[in-house]
Kinemage of the C-alpha trace (Angstrom):
@kinemage 1
@onewidth
@group {chain A} dominant
@subgroup {mainchain}
@vectorlist {calphas} color= white
{ca leu a 1} P -3.089 -140.455 -218.356
{ca his a 2} L -2.387 -143.181 -215.811
{ca leu a 3} L -2.319 -141.693 -212.326
{ca glu a 4} L -0.859 -144.819 -210.770
{ca ala a 5} L 2.398 -143.909 -212.531
{ca asn a 6} L 3.333 -141.577 -209.706
{ca glu a 7} L 5.193 -144.383 -207.901
{ca ser a 8} L 2.767 -144.037 -205.042
{ca gly a 9} L 4.771 -146.159 -202.664
{ca lys a 10} L 6.498 -142.935 -201.639
{ca asn a 11} L 3.217 -141.423 -200.483
{ca gly a 12} L 1.080 -141.971 -197.424
{ca glu a 13} L -2.116 -144.000 -197.430
{ca ser a 14} L -4.405 -140.956 -197.484
{ca thr a 15} L -2.463 -139.440 -200.422
{ca leu a 16} L -2.742 -142.727 -202.307
{ca lys a 17} L -6.468 -142.822 -201.706
{ca gly a 18} L -6.807 -139.282 -203.052
{ca tyr a 19} L -4.968 -140.173 -206.259
{ca lys a 20} L -7.155 -143.245 -206.737
{ca thr a 21} L -10.252 -141.059 -206.363
{ca thr a 22} L -8.873 -138.745 -209.056
{ca leu a 23} L -8.167 -141.722 -211.321
{ca lys a 24} L -11.733 -142.973 -210.843
{ca ser a 25} L -13.143 -139.537 -211.688
{ca leu a 26} L -11.008 -139.323 -214.839
{ca arg a 27} L -12.220 -142.742 -215.991
{ca glu a 28} L -15.815 -141.628 -215.482
{ca phe a 29} L -15.060 -138.544 -217.569
{ca arg a 30} L -13.294 -140.440 -220.357
{ca ala a 31} L -12.403 -144.134 -220.592
{ca glu a 32} L -8.919 -143.489 -221.974
{ca ile a 33} L -6.730 -140.388 -221.917
{ca arg a 34} L -3.405 -140.443 -223.702
{ca ile a 35} L -0.509 -138.144 -222.916
{ca lys a 36} L -0.867 -136.463 -226.318
{ca asp a 37} L -4.536 -135.711 -225.495
{ca ile a 38} L -3.621 -133.396 -222.621
{ca ser a 39} L -4.671 -129.828 -223.347
{ca ala a 40} L -6.182 -126.810 -221.631
{ca lys a 41} L -9.560 -127.637 -223.211
{ca leu a 42} L -9.528 -131.260 -222.030
{ca leu a 43} L -8.736 -130.296 -218.446
{ca ser a 44} L -11.244 -127.446 -218.517
{ca asp a 45} L -13.896 -129.912 -219.750
{ca phe a 46} L -12.938 -132.296 -216.934
{ca glu a 47} L -13.483 -129.553 -214.362
{ca lys a 48} L -16.899 -128.786 -215.870
{ca phe a 49} L -17.679 -132.504 -215.681
{ca leu a 50} L -16.862 -132.526 -211.949
{ca ile a 51} L -19.174 -129.564 -211.320
{ca lys a 52} L -22.019 -131.115 -213.345
{ca arg a 53} L -21.588 -134.497 -211.638
{ca gly a 54} L -21.780 -132.853 -208.224
{ca glu a 55} L -24.923 -130.953 -209.132
{ca glu a 56} L -26.620 -134.055 -210.542
{ca ser a 57} L -25.811 -136.039 -207.384
{ca gly a 58} L -27.309 -133.301 -205.190
{ca lys a 59} L -23.972 -132.479 -203.542
{ca gly a 60} L -23.401 -129.312 -205.542
{ca asp a 61} L -19.971 -128.000 -206.471
{ca val a 62} L -17.691 -129.411 -203.769
{ca lys a 63} L -14.853 -126.980 -204.357
{ca gly a 64} L -12.355 -128.639 -202.009
{ca ser a 65} L -12.752 -131.989 -203.770
{ca arg a 66} L -12.515 -130.356 -207.204
{ca tyr a 67} L -9.339 -128.544 -206.115
{ca asn a 68} L -7.754 -131.864 -205.077
{ca arg a 69} L -8.630 -133.557 -208.401
{ca ile a 70} L -7.012 -130.722 -210.399
{ca lys a 71} L -4.013 -130.563 -208.046
{ca his a 72} L -3.364 -134.291 -208.556
{ca ile a 73} L -3.529 -133.943 -212.333
{ca arg a 74} L -1.040 -131.066 -212.270
{ca ala a 75} L 1.315 -133.163 -210.100
{ca ile a 76} L 1.094 -136.065 -212.557
{ca ile a 77} L 1.848 -133.780 -215.508
{ca arg a 78} L 4.919 -132.537 -213.657
{ca tyr a 79} L 5.920 -136.146 -212.951
{ca ile a 80} L 5.657 -136.987 -216.654
{ca glu a 81} L 7.791 -133.922 -217.447
{ca ser a 82} L 10.413 -135.153 -214.976
{ca leu a 83} L 10.702 -138.342 -217.051
{ca asn a 84} L 11.615 -136.192 -220.093
{ca ile a 85} L 8.429 -137.255 -221.878
{ca ser a 86} L 6.971 -134.594 -224.152
{ca ile a 87} L 3.666 -133.315 -222.774
{ca lys a 88} L 1.705 -130.069 -223.034
{ca asn a 89} L 1.517 -128.455 -219.613
{ca pro a 90} L -1.238 -125.806 -219.703
{ca tyr a 91} L -0.406 -124.855 -216.114
{ca arg a 92} L 3.140 -123.974 -217.106
{ca thr a 93} L 2.085 -121.948 -220.159
{ca gly a 94} L -0.547 -120.077 -218.172
{ca asp a 95} L -3.465 -121.379 -220.268
{ca leu a 96} L -4.880 -122.846 -217.064
{ca ala a 97} L -4.550 -121.792 -213.444
{ca leu a 98} L -4.838 -124.056 -210.446
{ca pro a 99} L -8.115 -123.255 -208.667
{ca glu a 100} L -7.720 -121.302 -205.457
{ca asp a 101} L -7.221 -123.624 -202.512
{ca ile a 102} L -10.381 -123.912 -200.450
{ca ile a 103} L -9.697 -123.572 -196.748
{ca asn a 104} L -12.346 -125.241 -194.654
{ca asp a 105} L -12.844 -123.125 -191.547
{ca val a 106} L -15.849 -124.978 -190.134
{ca phe a 107} L -15.607 -125.746 -186.430
{ca leu a 108} L -18.090 -125.843 -183.567
{ca glu a 109} L -18.423 -123.165 -180.925
{ca glu a 110} L -18.658 -124.435 -177.339
{ca glu a 111} L -22.421 -123.770 -177.316
{ca glu a 112} L -22.845 -125.836 -180.486
{ca val a 113} L -20.911 -128.746 -178.975
{ca lys a 114} L -23.292 -128.529 -176.024
{ca arg a 115} L -26.335 -128.715 -178.336
{ca leu a 116} L -24.938 -131.837 -180.002
{ca tyr a 117} L -24.204 -133.354 -176.607
{ca leu a 118} L -27.825 -132.833 -175.559
{ca leu a 119} L -28.940 -134.898 -178.553
{ca leu a 120} L -27.686 -137.971 -176.694
{ca asn a 121} L -30.969 -137.827 -174.779
{ca lys a 122} L -32.973 -137.733 -178.016
{ca val a 123} L -31.425 -140.375 -180.278
{ca glu a 124} L -31.933 -144.088 -179.709
{ca val a 125} L -29.108 -145.940 -177.950
{ca gly a 126} L -27.415 -148.294 -180.425
{ca ser a 127} L -28.749 -146.473 -183.484
{ca gln a 128} L -26.449 -145.134 -186.203
{ca pro a 129} L -27.065 -141.479 -185.188
{ca tyr a 130} L -26.208 -142.365 -181.574
{ca arg a 131} L -22.986 -144.144 -182.506
{ca val a 132} L -21.845 -141.462 -184.960
{ca leu a 133} L -22.629 -138.772 -182.375
{ca ile a 134} L -20.537 -140.291 -179.598
{ca met a 135} L -17.627 -140.913 -181.965
{ca tyr a 136} L -17.750 -137.322 -183.240
{ca leu a 137} L -17.983 -135.846 -179.732
{ca phe a 138} L -15.083 -138.075 -178.706
{ca ser a 139} L -12.969 -136.620 -181.517
{ca cys a 140} L -14.068 -133.075 -180.644
{ca ser a 141} L -12.530 -133.644 -177.209
{ca ala a 142} L -9.566 -135.813 -178.269
{ca gly a 143} L -8.687 -134.302 -181.650
{ca ile a 144} L -8.182 -137.530 -183.606
{ca arg a 145} L -8.992 -138.076 -187.282
{ca ile a 146} L -11.908 -140.177 -188.519
{ca gly a 147} L -9.587 -143.013 -189.607
{ca asp a 148} L -7.976 -143.136 -186.177
{ca ala a 149} L -11.354 -143.000 -184.422
{ca leu a 150} L -12.579 -145.963 -186.458
{ca ala a 151} L -9.368 -147.906 -185.791
{ca val a 152} L -9.046 -147.276 -182.047
{ca lys a 153} L -9.598 -150.285 -179.767
{ca trp a 154} L -10.241 -150.624 -176.052
{ca gly a 155} L -6.742 -152.042 -175.659
{ca asp a 156} L -5.301 -148.716 -176.851
{ca leu a 157} L -6.394 -147.043 -173.622
{ca asp a 158} L -4.044 -146.842 -170.645
{ca val a 159} L -6.591 -146.726 -167.822
{ca arg a 160} L -3.830 -146.763 -165.194
{ca lys a 161} L -3.119 -143.135 -166.005
{ca asp a 162} L -5.145 -140.183 -164.721
{ca pro a 163} L -6.436 -138.919 -167.039
{ca val a 164} L -6.699 -142.005 -169.236
{ca val a 165} L -4.181 -141.903 -172.097
{ca leu a 166} L -4.957 -143.034 -175.636
{ca gly a 167} L -1.925 -144.482 -177.385
{ca ile a 168} L -2.225 -145.356 -181.089
{ca lys a 169} L -0.253 -145.489 -184.297
{ca met a 170} L -1.895 -142.902 -186.559
{ca gln a 171} L -3.382 -144.105 -189.834
{ca lys a 172} L -1.783 -141.124 -191.581
{ca gly a 173} L 1.984 -141.468 -191.523
{ca lys a 174} L 1.899 -144.362 -189.034
{ca lys a 175} L 3.395 -142.182 -186.311
{ca pro a 176} L 2.752 -142.949 -182.623
{ca leu a 177} L 0.288 -140.649 -180.878
{ca tyr a 178} L -0.376 -140.303 -177.143
{ca val a 179} L -3.381 -138.215 -176.152
{ca pro a 180} L -4.645 -137.557 -172.609
{ca leu a 181} L -8.418 -137.909 -172.648
{ca phe a 182} L -10.244 -134.845 -171.430
{ca pro a 183} L -13.517 -135.268 -169.467
{ca met a 184} L -15.951 -135.392 -172.397
{ca ala a 185} L -13.800 -137.938 -174.254
{ca glu a 186} L -13.800 -140.190 -171.186
{ca glu a 187} L -17.564 -139.780 -170.879
{ca met a 188} L -18.046 -140.791 -174.536
{ca leu a 189} L -16.244 -144.040 -173.754
{ca glu a 190} L -18.952 -144.795 -171.199
{ca phe a 191} L -21.642 -144.127 -173.816
{ca ala a 192} L -19.750 -146.336 -176.301
{ca thr a 193} L -20.243 -149.421 -174.115
{ca glu a 194} L -24.022 -149.047 -174.650
{ca gly a 195} L -24.488 -150.492 -171.175
{ca asp a 196} L -22.834 -153.814 -172.040
{ca leu a 197} L -19.412 -154.233 -170.428
{ca asn a 198} L -18.873 -157.372 -172.525
{ca asn a 199} L -18.118 -154.985 -175.383
{ca val a 200} L -15.010 -153.768 -173.564
{ca glu a 201} L -12.536 -156.354 -174.803
{ca lys a 202} L -9.013 -155.198 -175.654
{ca gly a 203} L -9.295 -156.350 -179.256
{ca asn a 204} L -12.693 -154.770 -179.885
{ca his a 205} L -13.090 -151.470 -181.706
{ca ile a 206} L -14.500 -148.752 -179.480
{ca phe a 207} L -16.655 -147.224 -182.212
{ca his a 208} L -18.933 -148.823 -184.775
{ca gln a 209} L -17.412 -149.407 -188.211
{ca tyr a 210} L -19.604 -147.301 -190.503
{ca asp a 211} L -18.616 -146.127 -193.984
{ca lys a 212} L -17.018 -142.660 -193.862
{ca gln a 213} L -19.543 -141.188 -196.280
{ca ala a 214} L -22.404 -142.553 -194.177
{ca ile a 215} L -20.799 -141.030 -191.074
{ca asn a 216} L -20.633 -137.578 -192.676
{ca glu a 217} L -24.217 -137.800 -193.951
{ca thr a 218} L -25.425 -138.811 -190.474
{ca leu a 219} L -23.385 -136.017 -188.920
{ca arg a 220} L -25.119 -133.423 -191.082
{ca lys a 221} L -28.525 -134.788 -190.040
{ca leu a 222} L -27.466 -134.492 -186.405
{ca ala a 223} L -26.329 -130.902 -186.990
{ca lys a 224} L -29.753 -130.103 -188.404
{ca met a 225} L -31.424 -131.670 -185.370
{ca ala a 226} L -29.235 -129.488 -183.130
{ca glu a 227} L -30.069 -126.388 -185.214
{ca ile a 228} L -26.442 -125.940 -186.240
{ca asp a 229} L -26.379 -124.165 -189.592
{ca lys a 230} L -22.979 -125.439 -190.729
{ca his a 231} L -21.913 -127.977 -193.347
{ca leu a 232} L -20.220 -130.447 -191.016
{ca thr a 233} L -17.713 -133.064 -192.031
{ca tyr a 234} L -16.041 -135.312 -189.485
{ca his a 235} L -12.770 -133.398 -189.846
{ca ser a 236} L -14.448 -130.368 -188.257
{ca ser a 237} L -13.938 -132.200 -184.958
{ca arg a 238} L -10.170 -131.637 -185.312
{ca arg a 239} L -10.650 -127.905 -185.840
{ca thr a 240} L -13.128 -127.812 -182.956
{ca phe a 241} L -10.652 -129.525 -180.648
{ca ala a 242} L -7.744 -127.267 -181.640
{ca thr a 243} L -9.784 -124.060 -181.437
{ca leu a 244} L -11.519 -124.703 -178.125
{ca ala a 245} L -8.404 -126.181 -176.491
{ca ser a 246} L -6.406 -123.124 -177.530
{ca ala a 247} L -9.140 -120.815 -176.224
{ca lys a 248} L -8.978 -122.653 -172.880
{ca gly a 249} L -5.249 -121.959 -172.642
{ca val a 250} L -3.630 -125.166 -173.938
{ca ala a 251} L -0.133 -124.222 -175.140
{ca leu a 252} L 0.548 -124.508 -178.869
{ca gln a 253} L 3.397 -126.986 -178.389
{ca asp a 254} L 1.194 -129.234 -176.247
{ca leu a 255} L -1.618 -128.991 -178.772
{ca lys a 256} L 0.793 -129.924 -181.547
{ca gln a 257} L 1.659 -133.140 -179.724
{ca tyr a 258} L -1.982 -133.936 -178.925
{ca met a 259} L -2.857 -133.672 -182.608
{ca gly a 260} L 0.173 -135.538 -183.919
{ca his a 261} L 1.455 -132.702 -186.097
{ca gly a 262} L 5.063 -132.483 -187.175
{ca ser a 263} L 4.986 -128.672 -187.193
{ca ser a 264} L 3.313 -126.102 -184.957
{ca lys a 265} L 2.475 -124.157 -188.145
{ca thr a 266} L 0.174 -127.010 -189.151
{ca thr a 267} L -1.481 -126.876 -185.738
{ca glu a 268} L -1.979 -123.118 -186.063
{ca arg a 269} L -3.996 -123.669 -189.255
{ca tyr a 270} L -6.512 -125.692 -187.233
{ca ile a 271} L -7.061 -122.931 -184.680
{ca lys a 272} L -9.938 -120.726 -185.826
{ca trp a 273} L -11.469 -117.482 -184.609
{ca ser a 274} L -14.965 -116.116 -184.223
{ca pro a 275} L -16.798 -113.169 -182.613
{ca thr a 276} L -17.887 -115.460 -179.770
{ca leu a 277} L -14.301 -116.520 -179.036
{ca ala a 278} L -13.170 -112.896 -179.229
{ca glu a 279} L -15.800 -111.929 -176.650
{ca gln a 280} L -14.849 -114.791 -174.336
{ca ser a 281} L -11.164 -113.950 -174.669
{ca ala a 282} L -11.729 -110.273 -173.884
{ca lys a 283} L -13.554 -111.171 -170.662
{ca lys a 284} L -10.541 -113.139 -169.437
{ca val a 285} L -7.952 -110.459 -170.174
{ca lys a 286} L -7.409 -107.406 -168.004
{ca leu a 287} L -6.177 -104.936 -170.572
{ca phe a 288} L -6.424 -101.133 -170.376
{ca glu a 289} L -8.595 -101.224 -167.255
{ca val a 290} L -8.548 -97.733 -165.757
{ca lys a 291} L -8.288 -99.052 -162.185
{ca glu a 292} L -5.261 -101.111 -163.145
{ca leu a 293} L -3.658 -98.164 -164.926
{ca leu a 294} L -4.109 -95.885 -161.906
{ca lys a 295} L -3.154 -98.504 -159.300
{ca asn a 296} L 0.550 -97.597 -159.196
{ca lys a 297} L 0.092 -93.889 -159.825
């Protein structure tokens, strides 16, 4: 089964990368898979292989990643069917079911963002934890993806505006994005200079170019230092931004533009809820107060 047969030029860069990851995993599972080899047993064995590989690496069963691998395989089988090539499709016959989509709801409460912020006084300036921390906090207050954060340069900032505006072409979909930088994002830019204004050249990247896996591993160490009992990935910064901005009263349509979404429904999926947010919301709303009810009586 050759995953590159999906004519990937029609897909975005992140989708392409996902399919290549699936292809790599399949090759680790079995060097060669022919179309006639496809069966419910083969794909079930592949899923077991993914679980075992995760456990042996110490990562455990990463259900979201496993879901993506299986989803890609199902899409390729459908693609082969569309070419009128005979293939057994165990998903069509019901012999296999696509695993339930795993929705990642992890975001940081305002108090948890504060605890991470306070780590800036504890980690060494210029160290990897320091640089990952300021980039993550920047994204928590600007809402951009990890790829965009790594790509952003000092020349992408319009400092003539108040607040400063970040203007980039997003890595995903290559669409233009203009984001006003809220106070913490602007402050992270000051930390990013590391006290050396020679770093602030238009062509220089704002944030250090670490490997994405290394960034996520460092982020989890920082979470532990801040006593945050959550499995953080960098993408949690997007959910944190959407959730806290919404709680502070940012309109959905504005938030949609800040995050570069094509649909407000996509933005809504990033906005999460928690008992703490419910309590904060209730304090701001005057609803069913007896004094208010009796005022016009």
